[in-house]
C-alpha positions in Angstrom: -15.0 10.4 -15.9 -11.2 9.6 -15.1 -9.2 9.9 -17.9 -7.3 6.4 -17.7 -11.1 5.2 -18.1 -11.9 2.0 -17.4 -9.1 -0.5 -16.3 -9.2 -4.6 -16.2 -7.5 -6.3 -13.7 -5.5 -9.2 -15.4 -4.0 -12.0 -13.6 -0.6 -14.1 -14.0 1.0 -17.2 -12.7 4.4 -17.4 -11.8 6.1 -19.9 -13.7 8.2 -21.2 -10.8 8.0 -21.5 -6.9 8.5 -18.5 -4.9 12.0 -18.6 -2.9 10.8 -16.5 0.7 13.1 -15.2 3.8 11.6 -17.4 6.1 13.1 -20.3 4.5 9.7 -21.9 2.6 8.8 -21.5 -0.7 5.2 -20.6 -2.3 5.0 -23.7 -5.4 2.5 -21.4 -7.2 1.8 -17.7 -6.9 -0.7 -15.7 -8.7 -0.2 -12.0 -9.1 -3.2 -9.8 -9.8 -2.2 -7.0 -11.6 -3.3 -3.6 -14.0 -1.5 -1.6 -16.3 -2.1 2.0 -17.7 -0.3 3.8 -20.7 1.8 1.8 -23.3 5.2 0.0 -23.3 7.6 0.9 -25.2 9.1 -1.1 -27.7 12.5 -0.8 -26.1 10.7 -1.6 -22.6 12.3 1.0 -20.5 9.1 3.2 -19.8 8.0 1.1 -16.8 7.1 2.8 -13.3 5.9 0.1 -10.6 3.7 1.3 -8.4 3.0 -0.3 -4.6 0.2 0.0 -2.7 0.2 0.1 1.1 -0.9 -2.3 3.7 -5.1 -2.2 2.5 -4.7 -1.2 -0.8 -4.8 -3.6 -4.0 -3.7 -3.8 -7.3 -6.4 -1.0 -8.9 -4.5 1.7 -8.4 -5.8 4.4 -11.5 -9.4 4.4 -13.7 -12.4 3.0 -13.0 -12.6 -0.9 -12.2 -14.3 -2.9 -15.2 -16.6 -4.5 -12.5 -17.8 -1.4 -11.2 -18.6 0.1 -14.7 -20.3 -2.8 -15.8 -22.3 -2.3 -12.0 -22.8 1.0 -11.8 -24.0 4.3 -13.8 -22.0 6.5 -11.7 -18.8 6.1 -13.4 -17.7 9.0 -11.7 -17.1 7.8 -8.5 -17.7 3.9 -9.0 -14.6 1.7 -8.5 -12.3 4.7 -8.8 -8.5 3.6 -8.5 -7.0 4.6 -4.9 -4.1 6.8 -6.6 -6.4 8.1 -9.6 -5.2 11.3 -8.7 -1.9 10.4 -9.7 -1.8 8.8 -12.7 -2.7 9.1 -15.9 -2.1 11.7 -18.9 -0.3 14.7 -17.4 0.2 13.5 -13.7 2.2 12.8 -11.6 2.6 9.5 -13.5 2.2 10.5 -17.1 0.9 7.7 -18.8 1.6 10.0 -22.3 5.4 8.8 -21.4 5.6 5.9 -19.1 3.9 2.6 -18.8 2.5 2.1 -15.2 2.2 -1.1 -13.5 0.3 -2.0 -10.2 0.4 -5.2 -8.8 -1.4 -6.7 -6.0 0.6 -7.5 -3.1 2.0 -11.1 -2.2 -0.2 -12.0 1.0 -3.0 -9.9 -0.7 -6.7 -10.6 -1.1 -7.7 -9.2 -4.3 -6.7 -11.7 -6.7 -2.4 -12.4 -5.5 -1.7 -15.2 -3.8 -2.1 -15.4 0.5 -4.1 -16.8 3.2 -7.4 -16.8 1.8 -5.8 -18.9 -1.3 -6.5 -22.3 -2.0 -3.9 -24.6 -2.3 -4.5 -28.1 -3.2 -8.3 -27.8 -2.2 -7.6 -25.9 0.8 -7.6 -22.5 2.1 -3.9 -22.0 3.4 -4.7 -18.9 6.5 -2.6 -19.6 9.3 -0.4 -22.1 7.3 0.3 -19.2 4.9 4.3 -18.6 5.2 5.3 -15.3 6.9 6.3 -13.2 4.3 9.0 -9.8 4.4 8.8 -7.0 2.4 11.7 -8.1 0.7 9.6 -11.7 -0.5 6.9 -9.1 -2.3 9.4 -7.4 -4.0 10.7 -10.6 -4.9 7.7 -11.9 -6.0 7.1 -8.5 -8.4 10.9 -9.2 -9.8 9.5 -12.6 -10.5 6.2 -11.5 -11.8 8.0 -8.6 -14.0 10.2 -11.3 -15.6 7.1 -13.2 -16.6 6.2 -9.7 -18.3 9.7 -9.6 -19.7 10.2 -6.1 -18.4 13.9 -6.4 -17.2 14.4 -2.5 -16.5 12.4 -0.2 -13.8 12.1 3.5 -14.8 11.0 4.2 -11.2 9.2 2.5 -8.7 7.1 4.7 -6.2 4.4 4.2 -3.1 2.9 5.3 -0.3 3.6 3.9 3.6 4.1 0.1 2.9 4.5 0.9 -1.1 7.2 3.2 -0.1 9.0 0.4 1.9 8.6 -1.9 -1.2 10.2 1.0 -3.2 13.2 1.3 -1.1 14.1 -2.2 -0.6 13.6 -2.6 -4.7 16.5 0.1 -4.5 18.7 -2.2 -2.6 17.7 -5.5 -3.8 18.0 -5.0 -6.9 20.2 -1.4 -7.9 21.1 -2.3 -11.0 17.6 -2.6 -12.5 16.0 0.4 -11.0 16.2 4.6 -12.2 14.7 6.0 -10.0 12.3 5.7 -6.7 10.0 8.1 -5.0 9.3 7.1 -1.3 6.5 8.9 0.2 5.2 9.2 3.0 7.2 5.9 4.5 10.8 5.1 6.6 12.8 2.4 6.4 12.2 1.4 10.1 8.6 1.4 12.0 8.9 3.6 15.2 8.4 1.9 18.3 4.5 3.9 18.9 3.8 2.4 15.3 4.5 -0.9 15.9 2.9 -0.7 19.0 -0.3 0.7 17.6 -0.2 -2.1 14.7 0.1 -4.6 17.6 -3.1 -3.7 19.4 -5.2 -3.5 15.7 -3.5 -7.7 15.0 -4.3 -7.8 18.9 -7.8 -7.1 18.2 -8.0 -10.0 15.3 -6.7 -12.5 17.5 -9.2 -12.2 20.4 -12.0 -12.1 18.4 -13.6 -15.7 18.8 -14.7 -16.1 15.4 -10.9 -15.6 14.2 -10.7 -19.7 15.2 -7.1 -19.9 14.9 -6.9 -18.4 11.4 -9.3 -21.3 9.9 -12.6 -19.5 9.5 -13.0 -19.9 6.0 -15.9 -21.7 4.9 -17.4 -22.2 8.6 -20.2 -19.4 8.2 -18.3 -16.9 10.8 -15.4 -14.3 10.3 -13.6 -11.8 12.7 -15.6 -9.2 11.6 -15.4 -7.3 15.3 -12.3 -7.5 15.7 -11.2 -6.3 12.2 -13.8 -3.6 12.5 -11.8 -2.6 15.8 -8.8 -2.9 13.8 -9.4 -0.7 10.8 -10.8 2.1 13.7 -7.3 1.7 15.4 -5.3 2.0 11.8 -7.7 5.0 11.2 -6.8 7.0 14.1 -3.2 6.3 13.4 -3.4 7.8 9.6 -5.0 10.8 11.1 -3.8 14.0 13.2 -5.0 15.8 16.3 -5.8 18.9 13.9 -6.6 16.9 11.6 -9.7 14.9 13.4 -10.4 18.5 15.3 -10.8 20.1 11.1 -13.2 17.4 10.3 -15.1 16.6 13.5 -14.4 18.2 16.4 -16.6 17.6 19.2 -20.1 17.5 17.0 -22.8 15.5 18.0 -24.3 12.8 15.2 -27.7 13.7 16.8 -27.7 14.0 19.7 -26.9 12.2 23.2 -28.1 8.6 23.7 -26.7 7.8 26.9 -25.9 4.3 25.6 -22.9 2.5 24.7 -24.3 0.7 21.5 -24.9 3.6 19.6 -22.8 6.4 18.2 -22.7 9.6 19.8 -20.4 12.0 18.4 -19.7 12.5 14.5 -16.1 10.6 14.8 -17.5 7.7 16.3 -19.9 7.4 13.7 -17.2 8.0 10.7 -15.3 5.1 12.6 -18.1 2.4 12.5 -18.7 3.4 8.9 -15.1 2.5 8.2 -14.5 -0.4 10.1 -18.0 -1.9 8.3 -17.0 -0.9 4.6 -13.2 -2.5 5.4 -14.5 -5.7 6.6 -16.8 -6.0 3.4 -13.6 -6.2 1.0 -10.5 -7.3 3.3 -9.5 -10.3 4.7 -8.5 -10.7 8.2 -5.4 -12.9 8.0 -4.0 -11.0 5.2 -4.2 -8.2 7.6 -2.3 -9.9 9.9 0.4 -10.8 7.2 0.8 -7.7 5.6 0.7 -5.9 9.2 3.1 -8.1 10.4 5.7 -7.4 7.4 5.7 -3.8 7.4 6.6 -3.9 11.3 9.6 -6.3 10.4 10.6 -4.0 7.8 14.1 -2.9 9.0 16.6 -1.7 5.8 19.9 -0.8 7.7 20.3 2.4 6.1 24.4 1.4 5.4 23.0 -0.9 2.6 22.1 2.4 1.2 25.5 2.5 -0.4 24.4 0.1 -3.0 21.6 2.2 -4.2 21.7 3.5 -7.8 18.8 4.8 -8.4 18.1 8.6 -8.0 15.9 9.1 -5.1 12.6 11.2 -4.2 11.2 11.7 -0.6 8.2 13.0 0.3 7.0 13.5 4.1 4.3 15.5 5.8 4.9 17.9 8.8 1.5 16.2 10.7 2.5 12.5 10.1 3.4 11.0 12.9 3.3 7.4 12.3 5.8 8.2 9.2 7.3 11.3 10.2 9.7 13.4 8.4 12.6 12.4 10.6 12.3 8.7 9.0 12.8 10.4 5.6 15.5 13.4 6.5 17.7 9.8 8.1 17.5 8.5 5.0 18.2 11.6 2.7 21.3 12.0 5.3 22.5 8.3 4.3 22.3 8.7 1.0 24.1 11.8 0.7 26.7 11.2 2.6 27.3 7.6 0.2 27.4 9.9 -2.2 24.3 8.9 -3.7 21.2 11.6 -5.9 18.7 12.3 -3.2 15.8 14.8 -3.3 13.8 15.3 0.4 10.7 17.4 0.4 8.1 18.2 3.3 4.8 19.3 2.6 3.3 21.0 5.5 -0.2 19.7 6.0 -2.6 19.2 8.7 -4.0 15.5 7.7 -1.7 13.0 9.2 -0.1 9.9 7.0 -3.5 10.5 4.6 -2.0 13.1 2.8 -0.1 10.8 0.9 -3.5 10.2 -0.8 -5.5 13.5 0.0 -2.7 16.0 -0.7 -1.7 14.8 -4.5 -2.6 18.3 -6.0 1.3 19.3 -4.1 2.8 15.8 -4.9 2.1 16.4 -8.5 4.8 18.7 -9.3 7.5 17.5 -7.4 7.1 14.1 -8.7 6.2 15.1 -12.4 9.4 17.6 -12.2 11.6 14.6 -11.0 10.7 11.7 -13.4 10.8 14.0 -16.1 14.2 15.3 -15.2 15.5 11.9 -15.1 
């Protein structure tokens, strides 16, 4: 069994309305969260881990819900960053109190477009949100827990964007940030692929202008295509060749309706499993938020946190060049920064697949703080 064990997802309602960058505010916000490790009496050992677009608060251990439903605890409900969180791991729970929240706009317990407000689903009436709004929500959540300062904020992809935003928005409240496979601004090619993914949802008739809740129909087809597009951007040409090549699943059928190549079957499987657990409107909102993110490198002059950057050689969606730019900007401001590029063939997914190579880097960085 994973060393963190069985973990319960909990919920907290923010005591005050949450102001947003768009000029609106959310009068009621609930945040889903999990914690691992023990909070020090001084409350100075907290690490906030931030998830990517399709993640949630369940970052480590076995979910309580999955544990009660299945006997195979080795695979049931395992957290998305379980290999990184726990005793002796990168985010060492023998030393740190690790907190993971579901993002604002999410669909796994935190208020988002699939949430009810005054008896109605928000749907497309949910306000536009930004990465800064997500971080503002996290700050309000931590305030409610009585946690004033963070030993570190860490995350990959969209999670890394949140870590950067934390260091700029709350420079005197963060000791360190760990930014993995991320960037200060998505490159135009990434913006384009995200636009295609969103368009596939918007063009599905079952999206119904975002008001599909309670209708018995949801944009599963468009959502599935969006997930397929996303998975291709998360991989690399070399990774696809190694994993699938041009291998047939079970021979040619000469049909458009059945997958013939292994890679086609893989994409359909990913689409089907994603549709079962994720909300289409949430996908639209979070995808747009990460596309909007455009951190002015000049703003890094306010950063007080030590910074660790990790990127991967084959990641064309969040290429190492983005981390190089951030590192250069921080160095020019006299800020402490480490920048590591790991040579690995699996594309953007390396931040989830190459945990063994990240652990010693992150562990040393945090223990030297």
